[in-house]
Each structure stands twice: as structure tokens, then as C-alpha cells.
C-alpha positions as CSV (number, residue, x, y, z in Angstrom):
1,X,0.4,-0.1,0.2
2,X,2.7,2.6,0.4
3,X,4.5,1.8,-2.4
4,X,0.9,2.8,-4.5
5,X,1.3,6.0,-2.1
6,X,4.7,7.0,-3.8
7,X,3.9,6.0,-7.0
8,X,1.2,8.5,-7.0
9,X,3.3,11.6,-5.1
10,X,5.5,11.1,-7.7
11,X,3.8,11.2,-10.9
12,X,1.4,14.5,-9.1
13,X,4.7,16.3,-9.1
14,X,5.5,15.7,-12.5
15,X,1.8,16.9,-13.9
16,X,2.3,19.4,-12.0
17,X,5.6,20.8,-13.5
18,X,4.9,22.9,-15.9
19,X,7.4,24.5,-18.6
20,X,8.3,28.8,-17.8
21,X,10.4,30.6,-20.8
22,X,11.8,33.8,-20.0
23,X,13.9,35.1,-22.9
24,X,15.9,37.6,-22.6
25,X,17.0,40.4,-25.4
26,X,20.3,42.2,-25.8
27,X,20.2,45.5,-27.0
28,X,23.1,47.0,-29.0
29,X,23.5,50.1,-26.0
30,X,24.3,47.3,-24.1
31,X,21.2,47.4,-22.1
32,X,19.6,44.5,-21.8
33,X,14.7,43.5,-22.0
34,X,13.4,40.3,-19.7
35,X,10.1,39.1,-21.5
36,X,8.1,35.8,-21.3
37,X,9.2,35.7,-25.0
38,X,10.9,37.4,-27.7
39,X,9.7,36.7,-30.9
40,X,10.7,38.4,-34.8
41,X,8.1,40.7,-36.1
42,X,8.6,42.1,-39.6
43,X,11.3,44.0,-39.0
44,X,11.0,44.2,-35.2
45,X,11.7,42.5,-32.3
46,X,9.0,41.9,-30.1
47,X,8.7,41.1,-26.3
48,X,5.9,40.0,-24.4
49,X,6.2,41.0,-21.0
50,X,3.6,41.3,-17.9
51,X,2.9,44.8,-18.6
52,X,2.0,44.9,-22.8
53,X,4.3,42.9,-25.0
54,X,7.1,45.9,-26.3
55,X,8.5,46.5,-29.7
56,X,11.9,46.9,-30.4
57,X,13.9,47.6,-34.4
58,X,16.2,45.0,-35.3
59,X,18.4,47.6,-35.7
60,X,18.9,47.6,-31.7
61,X,19.1,44.3,-31.0
62,X,22.5,42.6,-30.6
63,X,21.2,38.9,-29.3
64,X,18.1,37.4,-28.1
65,X,19.5,34.6,-26.2
66,X,15.9,31.6,-25.0
67,X,15.8,30.2,-22.2
68,X,13.2,27.3,-21.3
69,X,13.3,26.4,-17.5
70,X,10.6,23.6,-15.5
71,X,10.0,26.2,-12.5
72,X,6.8,27.9,-12.6
73,X,6.8,31.1,-13.4
74,X,7.4,33.8,-10.7
75,X,5.3,37.1,-11.9
76,X,2.5,37.3,-13.4
77,X,0.8,40.7,-14.4
78,X,-2.0,42.0,-12.2
79,X,-5.4,41.8,-13.9
80,X,-7.2,44.9,-15.7
81,X,-10.2,45.8,-14.4
82,X,-13.2,45.5,-17.7
83,X,-14.4,49.0,-18.7
84,X,-16.8,50.8,-16.3
85,X,-16.2,48.3,-13.7
86,X,-16.0,50.5,-10.2
87,X,-12.2,51.7,-8.7
88,X,-11.2,50.0,-5.7
89,X,-11.5,52.0,-2.7
90,X,-8.1,53.7,-1.6
91,X,-6.0,52.5,0.5
92,X,-6.7,53.5,4.5
93,X,-4.1,57.0,5.2
94,X,-4.5,57.7,2.3
95,X,-2.4,55.3,-0.1
96,X,0.5,57.8,1.0
97,X,3.0,55.9,3.5
98,X,5.0,58.3,5.2
99,X,9.3,57.7,5.9
100,X,10.7,58.2,8.6
101,X,13.4,61.9,8.3
102,X,16.2,60.8,6.8
103,X,19.2,60.0,9.4
104,X,21.2,62.6,10.5
105,X,25.0,62.5,8.9
106,X,27.8,61.2,11.2
107,X,30.0,63.8,12.7
108,X,33.5,63.3,12.1
109,X,35.3,61.6,14.5
110,X,38.0,63.6,16.9
């Protein structure tokens, strides 16, 4: 009986593992851009990002490194409210956070 449970647990782990992509686009100016997927479309490279797709001219792209992981994605974009949906109420305190004042600079040593 315990052997059956070990097989069930092992198979469940295999089923729960999903493939996740994370492509990195390196630009000619030295910057890099991460996205769930990057692909070429016409004279542009499109990078799918959580906040929306980013289109970059191919002339500004040095290279694309495609990676695939069996780890689940660590970030997913927030769901947007449908048009006409009421806005959520502001957080307590009006949505502002009061930071403590900065510490005074250290006094010169004697």
C-alpha cells in the first residue's frame, strides 16, 4: 500500500511541473530586456512582458537568448478591471506612506 502512494505522489509532481519561458533580449547599447517570450515580427523584435508587449527595431537588437525552465513563473501581471467597473476604494490613510526622516550624517571623528 505505501508503494502505491509513493507512485501517486511522484506522478502528481510530474504533472504539476510546467514549462516556463524567459527570454532575454540584449540591445546594441548594452541594455537588456527580459520577457516571457521574444520573437521577430517584420523589422521588429517583440518582447512579451507582464505589462504589455514591447516592440524594438531589429537594428537595436544585438542578440536574443531563449531559455526554458521547468520552474513555474514567478510573476504574472495583475488582472485589469473591465471597462466601466468601479474603482477599488483607496487604502486606509489615503494611500500614502509616511517614511521616517533620514538619519543625520555622522559627525566627524575627533
